[in-house]
VEXTISE-36901 format. One line per field, with one value per atom (N, C-alpha, C): residue number from 0; atom name; x, y, z. Coordinates in Angstrom, 3 decimals. Example, Ala and Ser with C-alpha at 12.3 -4.5 7.8 and 13.67 -1.06 7.14 Angstrom:
BEGIN
resi	(0:0:0:1:1:1)
name	(N:CA:C:N:CA:C)
c1	(13.190:12.300:13.200:12.850:13.670:12.900)
c2	(-5.690:-4.500:-3.300:-2.250:-1.060:0.030)
c3	(7.800:7.800:7.800:7.080:7.140:7.870)
//
This chain:
BEGIN
resi	(0:0:0:1:1:1:2:2:2:3:3:3:4:4:4:5:5:5:6:6:6:7:7:7:8:8:8:9:9:9:10:10:10:11:11:11:12:12:12:13:13:13:14:14:14:15:15:15:16:16:16:17:17:17:18:18:18:19:19:19:20:20:20:21:21:21:22:22:22:23:23:23:24:24:24:25:25:25:26:26:26:27:27:27:28:28:28:29:29:29:30:30:30:31:31:31:32:32:32:33:33:33:34:34:34:35:35:35:36:36:36:37:37:37:38:38:38:39:39:39:40:40:40:41:41:41:42:42:42:43:43:43:44:44:44:45:45:45:46:46:46:47:47:47:48:48:48:49:49:49:50:50:50:51:51:51:52:52:52:53:53:53:54:54:54:55:55:55:56:56:56:57:57:57:58:58:58:59:59:59:60:60:60:61:61:61:62:62:62:63:63:63:64:64:64:65:65:65:66:66:66:67:67:67:68:68:68:69:69:69:70:70:70:71:71:71:72:72:72:73:73:73:74:74:74:75:75:75:76:76:76:77:77:77:78:78:78:79:79:79:80:80:80:81:81:81:82:82:82:83:83:83:84:84:84:85:85:85:86:86:86:87:87:87:88:88:88:89:89:89:90:90:90:91:91:91:92:92:92:93:93:93:94:94:94:95:95:95:96:96:96:97:97:97:98:98:98:99:99:99:100:100:100:101:101:101:102:102:102:103:103:103:104:104:104:105:105:105:106:106:106:107:107:107:108:108:108:109:109:109:110:110:110:111:111:111:112:112:112:113:113:113:114:114:114:115:115:115:116:116:116:117:117:117:118:118:118:119:119:119:120:120:120:121:121:121:122:122:122:123:123:123:124:124:124:125:125:125:126:126:126:127:127:127:128:128:128:129:129:129:130:130:130:131:131:131:132:132:132:133:133:133:134:134:134:135:135:135:136:136:136:137:137:137:138:138:138:139:139:139:140:140:140:141:141:141:142:142:142:143:143:143:144:144:144:145:145:145:146:146:146:147:147:147:148:148:148:149:149:149:150:150:150:151:151:151:152:152:152:153:153:153:154:154:154:155:155:155:156:156:156:157:157:157:158:158:158:159:159:159:160:160:160:161:161:161:162:162:162:163:163:163:164:164:164:165:165:165:166:166:166:167:167:167:168:168:168:169:169:169:170:170:170:171:171:171:172:172:172:173:173:173:174:174:174:175:175:175:176:176:176:177:177:177:178:178:178:179:179:179:180:180:180:181:181:181:182:182:182:183:183:183:184:184:184:185:185:185:186:186:186:187:187:187:188:188:188:189:189:189:190:190:190:191:191:191:192:192:192:193:193:193:194:194:194:195:195:195:196:196:196:197:197:197:198:198:198:199:199:199:200:200:200:201:201:201:202:202:202:203:203:203:204:204:204:205:205:205:206:206:206:207:207:207:208:208:208:209:209:209:210:210:210:211:211:211:212:212:212:213:213:213:214:214:214:215:215:215:216:216:216:217:217:217:218:218:218:219:219:219:220:220:220:221:221:221:222:222:222:223:223:223:224:224:224:225:225:225:226:226:226:227:227:227:228:228:228:229:229:229:230:230:230:231:231:231:232:232:232:233:233:233:234:234:234:235:235:235:236:236:236:237:237:237:238:238:238)
name	(N:CA:C:N:CA:C:N:CA:C:N:CA:C:N:CA:C:N:CA:C:N:CA:C:N:CA:C:N:CA:C:N:CA:C:N:CA:C:N:CA:C:N:CA:C:N:CA:C:N:CA:C:N:CA:C:N:CA:C:N:CA:C:N:CA:C:N:CA:C:N:CA:C:N:CA:C:N:CA:C:N:CA:C:N:CA:C:N:CA:C:N:CA:C:N:CA:C:N:CA:C:N:CA:C:N:CA:C:N:CA:C:N:CA:C:N:CA:C:N:CA:C:N:CA:C:N:CA:C:N:CA:C:N:CA:C:N:CA:C:N:CA:C:N:CA:C:N:CA:C:N:CA:C:N:CA:C:N:CA:C:N:CA:C:N:CA:C:N:CA:C:N:CA:C:N:CA:C:N:CA:C:N:CA:C:N:CA:C:N:CA:C:N:CA:C:N:CA:C:N:CA:C:N:CA:C:N:CA:C:N:CA:C:N:CA:C:N:CA:C:N:CA:C:N:CA:C:N:CA:C:N:CA:C:N:CA:C:N:CA:C:N:CA:C:N:CA:C:N:CA:C:N:CA:C:N:CA:C:N:CA:C:N:CA:C:N:CA:C:N:CA:C:N:CA:C:N:CA:C:N:CA:C:N:CA:C:N:CA:C:N:CA:C:N:CA:C:N:CA:C:N:CA:C:N:CA:C:N:CA:C:N:CA:C:N:CA:C:N:CA:C:N:CA:C:N:CA:C:N:CA:C:N:CA:C:N:CA:C:N:CA:C:N:CA:C:N:CA:C:N:CA:C:N:CA:C:N:CA:C:N:CA:C:N:CA:C:N:CA:C:N:CA:C:N:CA:C:N:CA:C:N:CA:C:N:CA:C:N:CA:C:N:CA:C:N:CA:C:N:CA:C:N:CA:C:N:CA:C:N:CA:C:N:CA:C:N:CA:C:N:CA:C:N:CA:C:N:CA:C:N:CA:C:N:CA:C:N:CA:C:N:CA:C:N:CA:C:N:CA:C:N:CA:C:N:CA:C:N:CA:C:N:CA:C:N:CA:C:N:CA:C:N:CA:C:N:CA:C:N:CA:C:N:CA:C:N:CA:C:N:CA:C:N:CA:C:N:CA:C:N:CA:C:N:CA:C:N:CA:C:N:CA:C:N:CA:C:N:CA:C:N:CA:C:N:CA:C:N:CA:C:N:CA:C:N:CA:C:N:CA:C:N:CA:C:N:CA:C:N:CA:C:N:CA:C:N:CA:C:N:CA:C:N:CA:C:N:CA:C:N:CA:C:N:CA:C:N:CA:C:N:CA:C:N:CA:C:N:CA:C:N:CA:C:N:CA:C:N:CA:C:N:CA:C:N:CA:C:N:CA:C:N:CA:C:N:CA:C:N:CA:C:N:CA:C:N:CA:C:N:CA:C:N:CA:C:N:CA:C:N:CA:C:N:CA:C:N:CA:C:N:CA:C:N:CA:C:N:CA:C:N:CA:C:N:CA:C:N:CA:C:N:CA:C:N:CA:C:N:CA:C:N:CA:C:N:CA:C:N:CA:C:N:CA:C:N:CA:C:N:CA:C:N:CA:C:N:CA:C:N:CA:C:N:CA:C:N:CA:C:N:CA:C:N:CA:C:N:CA:C:N:CA:C:N:CA:C:N:CA:C:N:CA:C:N:CA:C:N:CA:C:N:CA:C:N:CA:C:N:CA:C:N:CA:C:N:CA:C:N:CA:C:N:CA:C:N:CA:C:N:CA:C:N:CA:C:N:CA:C:N:CA:C:N:CA:C:N:CA:C:N:CA:C:N:CA:C:N:CA:C:N:CA:C:N:CA:C:N:CA:C:N:CA:C:N:CA:C:N:CA:C:N:CA:C)
c1	(-4.797:-3.675:-3.298:-2.035:-1.543:-1.168:-1.195:-0.754:-1.783:-1.389:-2.261:-2.217:-3.251:-3.335:-3.547:-2.529:-2.575:-2.679:-3.423:-3.445:-3.089:-2.241:-1.741:-2.031:-2.552:-2.925:-1.748:-2.052:-1.060:-0.044:1.246:2.335:2.913:3.092:3.505:4.738:5.809:7.080:7.271:6.364:6.487:7.106:8.421:9.126:9.067:9.094:9.030:7.723:6.615:5.312:5.235:5.712:5.657:6.508:7.714:8.598:8.036:7.499:6.926:5.670:4.896:3.722:4.137:5.162:5.638:6.198:6.863:7.355:6.201:5.086:3.915:3.249:3.164:2.575:3.442:4.757:5.730:5.365:5.323:4.900:5.848:5.263:6.004:6.183:7.117:7.356:6.119:5.163:3.965:2.854:3.052:2.048:2.146:1.012:0.957:0.673:1.477:1.271:1.038:-0.114:-0.448:-0.369:0.483:0.571:-0.092:-0.919:-1.825:-1.256:0.050:0.661:0.779:1.318:1.653:2.637:3.792:4.900:5.684:5.638:6.502:5.726:6.492:5.942:5.270:5.187:4.515:5.301:5.539:6.232:7.733:8.466:9.873:10.863:10.459:11.470:11.010:10.763:10.474:11.586:12.825:13.963:13.844:13.547:13.431:12.272:11.159:10.004:10.360:10.998:11.346:12.399:13.343:14.330:13.651:12.660:11.967:11.120:10.488:9.708:10.594:11.747:12.667:13.106:13.388:13.749:12.567:11.375:10.181:9.950:10.422:10.276:10.918:11.929:12.639:12.088:11.067:10.523:9.156:8.431:7.076:6.731:5.479:4.991:4.437:5.244:4.855:4.267:3.106:2.540:2.438:3.303:3.354:2.613:1.538:0.754:1.226:0.888:1.288:0.220:0.665:-0.228:-0.039:-0.892:-0.759:0.533:1.070:2.317:3.506:3.529:4.573:4.405:3.159:2.908:3.426:3.192:3.692:5.211:5.834:7.292:7.883:7.334:7.871:7.668:6.543:6.287:7.260:7.488:8.429:9.856:10.185:11.501:11.701:10.697:10.796:10.964:10.252:10.383:11.752:12.294:13.648:14.651:14.513:15.423:15.306:14.096:13.857:14.179:14.503:14.819:13.612:12.433:11.199:10.579:11.364:10.814:10.169:10.688:10.177:9.158:8.656:7.531:6.255:5.097:3.849:3.597:3.109:2.731:1.213:0.662:-0.788:-1.062:-1.626:-1.801:-3.053:-2.855:-3.959:-4.984:-4.613:-5.586:-6.432:-6.248:-7.139:-8.242:-9.482:-10.582:-10.656:-10.198:-10.236:-8.922:-8.047:-6.774:-5.966:-5.919:-5.212:-3.725:-3.203:-1.797:-0.969:0.091:0.967:2.355:2.865:4.232:5.082:6.402:7.303:7.003:6.704:6.426:5.190:4.231:3.039:3.417:4.245:4.687:5.478:6.334:7.099:6.169:5.117:4.159:3.311:3.168:2.389:3.212:4.403:5.244:6.543:6.754:7.991:9.232:9.105:10.256:10.727:9.776:10.131:10.796:10.317:10.931:12.383:12.651:14.026:14.898:14.348:15.115:15.494:14.655:14.967:16.207:16.547:17.765:18.926:18.710:19.742:19.998:19.007:19.178:18.820:19.694:19.476:18.970:18.882:18.361:17.012:16.391:15.126:15.332:16.522:16.810:16.351:15.212:14.638:15.543:16.297:17.182:18.290:18.495:19.511:19.005:17.728:17.220:17.861:18.263:18.943:18.174:18.908:18.292:17.448:17.896:17.132:15.743:15.648:14.363:13.480:14.071:13.306:12.797:13.635:13.223:12.095:12.164:11.091:9.764:9.764:8.528:8.047:8.978:8.607:7.955:8.254:7.712:6.397:5.917:4.655:3.495:2.451:1.294:0.129:-0.790:-1.967:-3.074:-3.091:-4.086:-3.607:-4.264:-3.979:-5.306:-5.484:-6.764:-6.548:-7.353:-7.358:-8.732:-8.977:-10.270:-11.423:-11.147:-12.218:-12.077:-10.888:-10.631:-9.952:-10.139:-9.396:-8.749:-7.529:-6.795:-6.329:-6.555:-6.032:-5.913:-5.247:-4.946:-6.167:-6.975:-8.008:-9.434:-9.766:-11.151:-11.183:-12.362:-12.556:-13.865:-14.043:-15.327:-16.054:-17.224:-17.888:-18.155:-18.496:-18.928:-17.791:-16.552:-15.404:-14.553:-14.033:-13.061:-11.807:-11.000:-9.842:-8.843:-8.700:-7.742:-8.208:-9.478:-10.006:-10.212:-9.754:-9.978:-9.158:-9.730:-8.940:-7.991:-6.813:-5.819:-6.331:-7.106:-7.646:-8.427:-9.248:-10.046:-9.163:-8.192:-7.349:-6.447:-6.010:-5.018:-5.558:-6.622:-6.972:-8.382:-9.305:-10.696:-10.840:-11.563:-11.808:-13.196:-13.261:-14.541:-15.488:-14.948:-15.842:-16.614:-16.105:-16.818:-17.946:-17.622:-18.633:-18.037:-18.861:-18.449:-18.992:-18.108:-18.598:-19.449:-20.330:-21.126:-20.290:-20.906:-20.174:-19.513:-18.302:-17.590:-18.275:-18.173:-18.817:-18.414:-17.239:-16.751:-17.444:-18.069:-18.660:-17.668:-16.405:-15.366:-15.347:-14.907:-14.705:-13.423:-13.484:-12.339:-11.771:-10.458:-9.751:-8.947:-9.112:-8.448:-7.847:-7.013:-6.495:-6.894:-5.968:-6.062:-7.024:-8.250:-9.253:-9.119:-8.272:-7.901:-9.124:-9.297:-10.388:-9.866:-10.202:-9.538:-9.904:-10.935:-11.258:-10.495:-9.698:-8.870:-9.591:-10.806:-11.592:-11.703:-11.634:-11.810:-13.200:-13.264:-14.546:-14.927:-15.949:-16.361:-17.787:-17.897:-19.207:-19.628:-18.917:-19.237:-18.546:-18.900:-18.290:-16.978:-16.761:-15.507:-15.093:-13.800:-13.262:-12.041:-12.055:-10.915:-10.123:-8.840:-7.988:-6.921:-7.108:-6.250:-6.855:-6.249:-6.779:-5.915:-5.343:-4.764:-3.603:-2.647:-1.465:-0.777:-0.581:0.174:-0.563:-1.875:-2.665:-3.014:-2.238:-2.492:-3.337:-3.609:-4.403:-3.548:-3.871:-3.268:-2.842:-1.821:-1.481:-2.198:-2.989:-3.866:-3.418:-3.457:-3.260:-4.436:-4.929:-6.035:-5.617:-5.804:-5.591:-6.946:-7.065:-8.374:-8.934:-8.119:-8.632:-9.408:-8.824:-9.443:-10.044:-9.966:-10.475:-9.838:-8.568:-7.835:-7.349:-7.526:-7.121:-6.028:-4.954:-3.892:-3.749:-3.563:-3.330:-2.224:-1.399:-0.299:-0.238:0.074:0.155:1.597:1.809:3.133:4.149:3.677:4.576:4.887:4.298:4.574:3.626:2.494:1.521:0.483:0.241:-0.704:-2.097:-3.073:-4.397:-4.927:-5.762:-6.286:-5.442)
c2	(-4.445:-3.782:-2.522:-2.426:-1.261:-0.159:1.089:2.206:2.613:3.543:4.043:3.116:3.223:2.433:3.373:3.473:4.338:3.498:4.000:3.405:4.494:4.144:5.107:4.580:5.450:5.078:4.985:4.884:4.648:5.789:5.441:6.420:6.696:5.674:5.787:6.666:6.387:7.015:8.436:8.959:10.335:10.317:10.233:10.064:11.307:12.491:13.719:13.773:13.533:13.555:12.489:11.296:10.197:10.497:10.987:11.285:12.391:13.426:14.519:14.072:13.194:12.653:11.853:11.030:10.259:11.165:12.245:13.201:13.785:14.049:14.603:13.544:12.332:11.246:10.918:10.892:10.583:9.297:8.161:6.917:6.483:5.991:5.446:3.941:3.325:1.889:1.022:1.459:0.659:0.927:1.885:2.206:1.239:1.013:0.197:1.093:0.947:1.663:0.629:0.724:-0.166:0.633:0.206:0.839:-0.088:0.481:-0.308:-0.715:-0.504:-0.947:0.151:-0.220:0.717:1.778:1.291:2.160:2.622:1.831:2.019:2.641:3.080:3.536:4.908:5.562:6.840:8.030:8.095:9.227:9.175:10.228:10.377:9.594:9.037:8.500:7.220:6.187:4.874:4.440:4.656:4.274:4.898:6.182:6.859:6.353:6.017:5.477:4.150:3.258:1.955:2.077:2.978:3.204:3.653:4.550:5.052:3.960:3.131:2.025:1.038:0.757:-0.174:0.379:1.669:2.278:2.281:2.467:2.547:1.256:0.141:-1.138:-1.116:-0.284:-0.195:0.890:1.605:2.721:2.423:1.477:1.163:-0.238:-0.617:-1.893:-1.654:-1.913:-1.673:-2.940:-2.806:-3.858:-3.309:-3.786:-3.316:-4.311:-3.848:-4.695:-4.553:-5.521:-5.524:-4.855:-4.016:-3.445:-4.131:-3.803:-4.414:-4.003:-2.820:-2.395:-3.195:-3.518:-4.413:-5.807:-6.257:-7.582:-7.665:-6.620:-6.611:-6.639:-5.806:-5.743:-7.094:-7.718:-8.997:-10.099:-10.077:-11.077:-10.904:-9.667:-9.414:-9.750:-9.519:-9.898:-11.406:-12.165:-13.621:-14.071:-13.452:-13.805:-13.415:-12.298:-11.912:-12.981:-13.478:-14.509:-15.796:-16.072:-17.292:-17.129:-15.901:-15.650:-15.573:-15.293:-15.235:-13.844:-12.834:-11.499:-10.938:-11.265:-10.671:-11.563:-12.547:-13.329:-12.819:-13.009:-12.528:-13.158:-12.361:-12.847:-12.850:-14.030:-14.122:-14.150:-13.072:-12.940:-13.690:-14.765:-15.648:-14.992:-13.881:-13.242:-12.199:-12.031:-11.172:-12.044:-11.708:-12.528:-12.512:-11.422:-11.356:-11.803:-12.393:-12.930:-11.868:-10.694:-9.588:-9.902:-9.574:-9.812:-8.608:-8.865:-7.794:-7.980:-6.951:-6.942:-6.045:-6.199:-5.310:-3.859:-3.587:-2.209:-1.645:-2.509:-2.052:-1.539:-2.316:-1.890:-0.592:-0.473:0.764:1.952:1.769:2.850:3.156:2.193:2.385:2.967:3.438:4.065:3.346:2.219:1.479:2.257:3.100:3.907:4.808:5.412:6.283:5.487:4.260:3.414:3.128:2.682:2.379:3.628:4.763:6.007:6.441:6.138:6.543:5.836:4.697:3.974:4.303:5.205:5.553:4.474:3.612:2.507:2.947:2.655:3.009:1.826:0.660:-0.531:-0.878:-1.933:-2.401:-3.652:-3.845:-5.018:-4.748:-5.298:-5.103:-5.684:-6.715:-7.356:-6.434:-5.298:-4.350:-3.445:-3.508:-2.836:-3.498:-2.747:-3.342:-4.517:-5.549:-6.766:-6.489:-5.573:-5.245:-4.725:-3.954:-3.404:-4.488:-5.362:-6.458:-7.406:-7.675:-8.554:-7.928:-6.622:-5.950:-6.135:-5.913:-6.070:-7.513:-8.453:-9.867:-10.316:-9.630:-10.006:-9.305:-8.449:-7.769:-8.767:-8.401:-9.276:-8.836:-9.751:-9.432:-8.780:-9.030:-8.395:-8.433:-7.643:-7.605:-7.440:-8.180:-8.195:-7.978:-7.101:-6.890:-7.285:-7.002:-7.345:-6.586:-5.395:-4.538:-4.147:-4.333:-3.828:-4.880:-4.719:-5.472:-4.461:-4.756:-3.890:-4.721:-4.210:-4.842:-3.778:-4.101:-3.057:-2.578:-3.493:-3.088:-3.333:-4.583:-4.909:-6.336:-6.954:-8.288:-8.849:-10.145:-10.794:-10.911:-10.323:-10.128:-11.424:-12.489:-13.716:-14.687:-14.308:-15.182:-14.681:-15.611:-15.238:-14.718:-13.977:-13.348:-14.369:-15.490:-16.488:-17.172:-17.016:-17.635:-16.636:-15.422:-14.383:-14.634:-14.383:-14.443:-13.251:-13.492:-12.431:-11.298:-11.633:-10.603:-9.555:-10.001:-9.063:-8.225:-8.848:-8.145:-7.109:-7.365:-6.493:-5.624:-6.046:-5.406:-4.846:-5.258:-4.833:-3.324:-2.684:-1.240:-0.977:-0.084:0.223:0.933:1.563:2.190:1.140:-0.079:-1.175:-1.672:-1.936:-2.331:-2.227:-1.838:-1.769:-2.999:-3.824:-5.022:-4.665:-5.580:-5.384:-5.587:-5.460:-5.662:-7.038:-7.080:-8.349:-9.269:-10.555:-11.559:-11.448:-10.906:-10.748:-9.619:-8.709:-7.529:-6.415:-6.623:-5.628:-4.573:-3.373:-2.314:-2.590:-2.454:-2.750:-1.451:-1.264:-0.102:-0.544:0.183:-0.156:1.096:0.856:1.915:1.596:1.776:1.317:2.117:2.319:3.034:4.525:5.177:6.572:7.483:8.213:9.186:10.527:10.852:11.949:13.324:13.413:14.689:14.878:13.876:14.001:13.767:13.240:12.992:11.490:11.098:9.701:9.221:8.014:7.376:6.510:6.913:6.209:5.696:4.377:3.742:3.046:3.319:2.700:1.369:0.389:-0.939:-1.033:-0.126:-0.081:1.372:1.628:2.988:2.978:3.821:3.917:5.179:5.007:6.141:6.425:5.899:6.336:7.617:8.744:10.043:10.678:9.808:10.196:11.179:10.862:11.715:11.923:10.845:10.951:11.773:11.926:12.667:14.071:14.620:15.969:16.032:14.879:14.828:14.812:13.889:13.879:12.474:12.409:11.184:11.248:10.226:10.245:9.241:9.678:8.805:8.990:7.892:7.940:7.198:7.844:7.182:6.656:5.350:4.725:4.746:5.042:5.135:6.424:7.523:8.840:9.376:8.590:9.002:10.318:10.460:11.644:11.441:12.449:12.373:13.394:12.944:13.826:13.634:14.728:14.651:15.613:15.171:15.981:15.821:16.910:16.818:16.593:16.518:16.212:17.297:18.512:19.610:19.739:18.873:18.898:19.762:20.156:20.992:20.109:20.387:19.599:20.209:19.328:19.765:18.712:19.121:18.206:18.165)
c3	(22.675:22.012:22.778:23.124:23.849:22.863:23.348:22.530:21.499:20.655:19.599:18.383:17.574:16.347:15.172:14.318:13.141:11.876:10.901:9.569:8.563:7.598:6.614:5.212:4.357:2.998:2.043:0.762:-0.291:-0.362:-0.337:-0.286:-1.676:-2.463:-3.871:-4.087:-3.349:-3.661:-3.187:-2.375:-1.883:-0.484:-0.449:0.820:1.697:1.099:1.895:2.670:2.007:2.666:3.752:3.443:4.405:5.636:5.430:6.558:7.439:6.824:7.614:8.349:7.721:8.400:9.629:9.498:10.643:11.727:11.338:12.333:13.129:12.462:13.141:14.034:13.536:14.324:15.531:15.337:16.393:17.127:16.425:17.072:18.185:19.257:20.388:20.193:20.942:20.768:20.955:21.789:22.036:21.023:20.127:19.113:17.929:17.282:16.068:14.872:13.835:12.580:11.483:10.829:9.718:8.424:7.517:6.199:5.187:4.323:3.487:2.132:1.923:0.677:-0.361:-1.513:-2.592:-2.106:-1.685:-1.276:-2.497:-3.547:-4.715:-5.869:-6.889:-8.182:-8.083:-9.228:-9.461:-8.916:-7.618:-7.014:-7.235:-6.795:-7.154:-6.309:-5.158:-4.244:-3.552:-4.331:-3.748:-2.810:-3.206:-2.365:-0.982:-0.919:0.364:1.196:0.549:1.274:1.931:1.179:1.733:2.823:2.657:3.716:5.002:4.870:6.065:6.704:5.904:6.447:7.200:6.661:7.319:8.667:8.740:10.029:10.987:10.450:11.288:12.068:11.542:12.241:13.620:13.796:15.069:15.979:15.525:16.289:16.889:16.304:16.757:16.274:16.443:15.930:14.526:13.544:12.154:11.547:10.944:10.109:8.695:7.825:6.437:5.553:4.935:4.050:2.604:1.797:0.387:-0.468:-1.387:-2.384:-3.721:-4.669:-5.988:-6.684:-6.365:-7.003:-6.481:-5.189:-4.683:-5.284:-5.404:-5.980:-7.412:-8.199:-9.574:-9.601:-8.781:-8.755:-8.377:-7.348:-6.880:-7.911:-8.608:-9.644:-10.815:-11.209:-12.295:-11.879:-10.609:-10.098:-10.212:-9.839:-9.915:-11.363:-12.256:-13.673:-14.218:-13.715:-14.126:-13.703:-12.477:-11.979:-12.788:-13.271:-14.044:-15.527:-15.929:-17.321:-18.226:-17.640:-18.436:-18.408:-18.078:-17.880:-19.132:-20.286:-21.518:-22.228:-21.486:-21.980:-21.311:-21.924:-21.321:-19.959:-19.028:-17.702:-17.602:-17.347:-17.166:-15.680:-15.161:-13.712:-13.280:-12.536:-12.197:-11.294:-10.629:-9.739:-10.463:-11.763:-12.543:-13.137:-12.829:-13.320:-14.846:-15.458:-16.919:-17.554:-16.744:-17.229:-17.956:-17.406:-18.052:-18.189:-19.345:-19.627:-19.195:-18.456:-17.988:-18.567:-19.169:-19.677:-18.787:-18.879:-18.156:-18.488:-19.743:-20.156:-19.459:-19.135:-18.418:-17.034:-16.328:-14.997:-15.082:-16.070:-16.227:-16.422:-17.192:-17.431:-16.203:-15.300:-14.075:-12.935:-13.251:-12.243:-11.971:-12.644:-12.444:-12.845:-13.868:-14.281:-13.142:-12.441:-11.322:-10.200:-9.993:-8.969:-9.304:-10.514:-10.919:-10.882:-11.309:-11.312:-9.906:-8.920:-7.546:-7.012:-7.626:-7.260:-8.200:-9.125:-10.084:-11.113:-11.337:-12.278:-13.689:-14.609:-16.008:-16.820:-16.186:-16.845:-16.224:-16.717:-16.155:-15.303:-14.790:-13.961:-12.532:-12.190:-10.863:-9.784:-10.111:-9.137:-8.653:-9.306:-8.851:-7.731:-7.419:-6.223:-5.010:-3.980:-2.825:-2.227:-1.869:-1.345:-0.108:0.744:1.950:1.598:0.536:0.118:-0.501:-1.296:-1.883:-0.800:0.199:1.295:2.101:2.320:3.049:2.322:1.018:0.249:0.254:0.183:0.154:1.458:2.546:3.858:4.185:3.300:3.560:3.585:4.322:4.519:3.638:3.393:2.588:3.412:4.714:5.580:7.022:7.865:9.297:10.013:11.091:11.783:13.273:13.870:15.313:15.853:17.119:17.712:17.063:16.549:16.046:14.577:13.997:12.653:11.780:10.476:9.471:8.538:8.122:7.207:6.020:4.819:3.616:2.537:1.440:0.467:-0.299:-0.827:-1.786:-1.309:-0.994:-0.631:-0.087:-0.130:0.436:-0.104:0.084:-0.188:1.141:1.231:2.520:3.271:2.557:3.228:3.516:3.215:3.448:4.604:5.409:6.432:5.755:6.477:5.852:5.321:6.005:5.526:4.242:3.899:2.681:1.539:1.706:0.701:-0.567:-1.746:-2.980:-3.074:-3.589:-3.703:-4.582:-5.594:-6.483:-5.700:-4.754:-3.956:-3.049:-2.406:-1.437:-2.086:-3.312:-3.946:-5.075:-5.735:-7.006:-7.120:-6.304:-6.498:-6.306:-7.223:-7.149:-6.572:-5.611:-4.983:-5.937:-6.986:-7.962:-8.760:-8.810:-9.472:-8.583:-7.331:-6.349:-4.955:-4.019:-2.619:-1.906:-1.321:-0.643:0.565:0.921:2.119:3.370:4.530:5.783:5.828:6.363:6.453:7.457:7.211:8.044:9.515:9.771:11.148:11.893:11.158:11.776:12.038:11.674:11.917:10.815:11.177:10.194:9.422:8.104:7.247:6.681:6.859:6.303:5.092:3.987:2.734:2.095:1.080:0.219:-1.213:-2.140:-3.533:-4.403:-3.949:-4.750:-4.488:-5.290:-5.024:-5.027:-3.941:-3.810:-4.314:-5.542:-6.240:-5.707:-4.902:-4.260:-2.951:-2.578:-1.388:-0.081:-0.147:1.061:1.311:2.577:2.952:2.540:2.006:1.708:2.902:3.631:4.852:4.678:4.507:4.378:5.671:6.748:8.024:8.195:7.376:7.486:6.716:5.762:5.004:4.843:5.054:4.995:4.088:3.056:2.135:2.436:2.741:3.107:2.058:0.838:-0.276:-0.839:-0.503:-0.919:-2.000:-2.856:-4.152:-4.026:-3.171:-3.032:-4.370:-5.133:-6.387:-7.437:-7.287:-8.258:-7.816:-6.884:-6.405:-5.154:-4.551:-3.331:-2.080:-1.186:0.145:0.548:1.407:2.122:3.460:3.753:4.919:5.969:7.225:8.383:9.327:9.879:10.833:12.094:13.246:14.537:14.985:15.146:15.273:16.685:17.671:19.034:19.228:18.763:18.933:17.639:16.547:15.235:14.765:15.038:14.602:13.177:12.332:10.932:10.654:10.014:9.539:8.036:7.314:5.875:5.475:4.525:4.025:2.510:1.806:0.350:-0.088:-1.394:-1.932:-1.634:-1.368:-1.038:0.435:1.258:2.690:3.495:2.905:3.612:4.297:5.586:6.377:6.360:6.563:6.985:7.963:8.872:9.868:11.118)
//
């Protein structure tokens, strides 16, 4: 792989922090930037985050992964198109068969997402098609010679193509930390917000969701030189 390799944790609608972080990183066309998902919900400007991600595709080699918040939005969008949005959704990737309603997504930050587009209704289909298509094209994982990237976690003894979606999108590290992956590669994840704002580094798995939406930091790591950059919601850097 040519160029630098950056990984960026959960953004959650904080476009100012994300844009300033990218300005500091200043990726070149040969650089790879991996974003770990959860671009939407919670923060004030999902629209701005997605606009910046779409532009970033033309500036470097962007690999945008899917988070559980994009997965929820896309699933609810599909149900809206089918006319079943207000019926219970049984999410097959939840081991406990948790029931999700539209109101649940709204409470998890969906209201902020819709508001960022100036939408006064709950019609997800009114989000610009370009933004919906971008989310629909996101990947569940990305693998290089030395690293694996996914949103939440993995099953240690399974190859990446055989991973259950529940593990990739929803597993919380506070419940259990998986052992080293069968590939021997270091795995970078987000999702499990580190509320003290510090990266969780277990050697074989590294969590870079440092809880920006909860008063923490948005974290980027350059994996060639192990350089760490962090920025808070107000645009203040450390590292």
